[in-house]
N, C-alpha and C positions, 0 to 999 in steps of 0.2 A: 544486596539488592538483586532485583530480577526485572526482566522485561515485563511491562504491563500489557494487557490484552488489547488488541485492536478489534473493534466491533464492526462486522460487515453486514449482518442480517438484521432486519427490522426487529425481530424478537430479542435482539441483543442491544438495541438502541440505534442501529444504523438507519439511515434515511433513504436508502436506495431500494427501488422496487425489486422484490425477489425474482420477478420474471427476467429482469436484466441480469441478475447474478447467475441465473440458470442458463443463460445463453451459451451455446456451444460454438466457440470460434473455430473457423476452418484453418486460419493461419496463425502464426505466433503474433502476439500483441506486445508492444512496448508499453509497459506500465511505468508511469512516472509520477513523482511527487516533488514538490518544491518546499524548501524551508523545513526539512525534517530535522528534528532535534530531540534530545532526551536529556538524561541526567547522568552525571558520573557518580562514582562511589561516595563522594562527599555531598551528593545531592545538589551539585551546581549544574546549570545548564551547559550542554555541549554546544559547540558552534553549529548553526544551521547549515545544511547542505542540500543540494538537489541530486536526485538519483533517477536513473532510467534503467530498466531491466527488461530484456526481451524474453518472453515466456510463452511456451506452448503448453496449454492445459486443456483438459476436457471441457471445463466450464469457466466462465468469468470468475465465479466464486473461488474455484480451485486455484486459478491464476493469482487472485488477490492474496490468498493464504500463502502461496509460494513466494510472492513478492514480499509479504510481511516477514517471513522467515529470513529471506535473503537480506533485507534491510537491517533487521535486528542483528544478524550475524556480522554484517559490515560495521554496524555501530560499535559492537563489542570489540571486534578485531582492530579497527582503525582509530577509535576514539575512546576505548575503554569506558563506554557509556551504555545506558539502557534506555529502551524505548518507553515512552510514557503512554498512558491509556488514551486511545483515540477512537472516534466514532466517524464512520464514513458519512459524508454529507451529500456528495455528488460524484459521479463518474462522467467525465467529458471524453467521449470517443471521437476520434478523428472522422473526417468525411468518409463515407462508405466507399468512395472511389479512390482514396489515397493508396499509394503503393504499399506503404508500411502502416499498418493499423496501430494507433496509439490510444492509450487510455490515461488521461490525467486524473489522479485521485485527489479529491478534496476532502480533507479530514478536519475535525474539530475536537477539542477536549472537553 
């Protein structure tokens, strides 16, 4: 088995405006997802988990790809499982005046 692709850009099936993906954050952003799960080697679902990772990247898109790789590494190391194919539906950014910028990632399969 292997990790399936996560789709970020509209040309890949993602539903987020490319202008948002191309934004250049000044500060690190805490990217977070709820109920992340995948499949183990027997193709059984692994237990869902929530995860937050603080990332400094040149663009939002680059930060999302870094987040994806970190989550998939975590799944493999801690659950011996693989990420399923997902498509971004929405990115919910925290208030622009918040001290720590956050981005909640909403995905669908």
